[in-house]
C-alpha positions in Angstrom: 5.2 12.6 -8.0 8.3 11.1 -6.5 8.2 7.6 -7.9 5.9 7.9 -10.9 8.7 7.7 -13.4 11.6 6.0 -11.7 10.1 3.5 -9.2 10.5 0.5 -9.3 12.5 0.0 -12.5 15.1 2.8 -12.2 15.0 3.2 -8.5 14.4 -0.2 -6.9 15.9 0.9 -3.6 13.3 3.6 -3.0 10.9 1.6 -1.0 13.5 -0.4 1.0 15.1 3.0 1.9 11.8 4.4 3.1 11.1 1.3 5.1 14.4 1.6 6.8 13.5 5.2 7.7 10.1 3.9 9.0 12.0 1.6 11.3 14.0 4.4 12.9 12.9 4.4 16.5 14.7 7.4 17.7 13.8 10.1 15.1 10.0 10.8 14.8 10.8 13.6 12.2 12.5 11.1 10.0 9.6 8.6 10.4 7.1 11.4 9.6 9.0 12.4 6.5 9.2 8.7 5.3 5.4 8.3 5.9 4.7 11.4 3.8 7.0 10.1 1.0 5.4 6.6 1.2 2.0 8.2 1.0 3.0 10.2 -2.1 4.6 7.1 -3.7 1.4 5.0 -3.1 -0.6 7.6 -5.1 1.5 6.8 -8.1 1.4 3.0 -7.8 -1.1 0.6 -9.1 -3.0 -1.7 -6.7 -0.8 -4.6 -7.9 2.4 -2.6 -7.1 1.0 -1.6 -3.7 0.2 -5.3 -2.9 3.7 -6.3 -3.8 5.1 -3.7 -1.4 2.9 -4.7 1.6 5.3 -7.3 3.0 7.9 -4.6 3.3 5.6 -1.8 4.6 3.2 -3.5 7.0 5.8 -4.4 9.7 7.1 -0.9 9.9 3.6 0.6 9.9 2.5 -1.7 12.8 5.7 -0.9 14.7 4.9 2.8 14.4 1.4 2.3 15.7 2.7 0.3 18.7 5.3 2.9 19.7 3.9 5.3 22.3 6.8 7.7 21.9 5.7 8.7 18.5 3.5 11.8 18.4 -0.2 11.2 17.5 0.4 12.9 14.2 3.0 10.3 13.2 0.8 7.4 14.2 -2.2 9.0 12.4 -0.2 9.2 9.2 0.8 5.5 9.6 -2.9 4.7 9.8 -3.6 6.7 6.6 -0.9 4.8 4.8 -2.2 1.5 6.2 -5.7 2.5 5.0 -4.5 3.2 1.4 -2.8 -0.3 1.4 -6.0 -2.0 2.7 -8.2 -0.2 0.1 -5.8 -1.3 -2.6 -6.1 -4.9 -1.4 -9.9 -4.7 -1.4 -9.8 -3.3 -4.9 -7.7 -6.2 -6.1 -9.9 -8.7 -4.2 -13.0 -7.1 -5.8 -11.4 -7.3 -9.2 -10.5 -10.9 -8.8 -13.9 -11.8 -7.5 -15.6 -10.1 -10.4 -13.8 -12.1 -13.0 -15.0 -15.6 -12.0 -18.5 -14.5 -11.2 -18.9 -12.5 -14.5 -17.7 -15.5 -16.5 -20.0 -17.8 -14.6 -22.9 -15.4 -15.0 -22.2 -15.1 -18.7 -22.1 -18.9 -19.0 -25.5 -19.2 -17.2 -26.9 -16.5 -19.4 -25.8 -18.5 -22.5 -27.4 -21.6 -21.1 -30.7 -19.8 -20.4 -31.0 -18.8 -24.1 -31.3 -22.4 -25.4 
């Protein structure tokens, strides 16, 4: 999709440009388009890449959710994008938790065989 090949190496300004669009308070159509593009971009990113983008994305997403002037459809898309980000964080957290526990379980397994 949109950023699979070029983001972030060849198109480092893609996410900052989208975040700028998310922060546009007077144009719900622009915000909706940016949310759709962010959603498509997130599909192509790894959990690590998504985690790196969160400090840029979360403030804009939260601002959208707080803005009553945005149509429900726009706010619902912000929730979807937020959900993808949270799931990516959970995936990373689960991965990082598995590593120490699997190494400690293998160490205990080795100790039981003596």
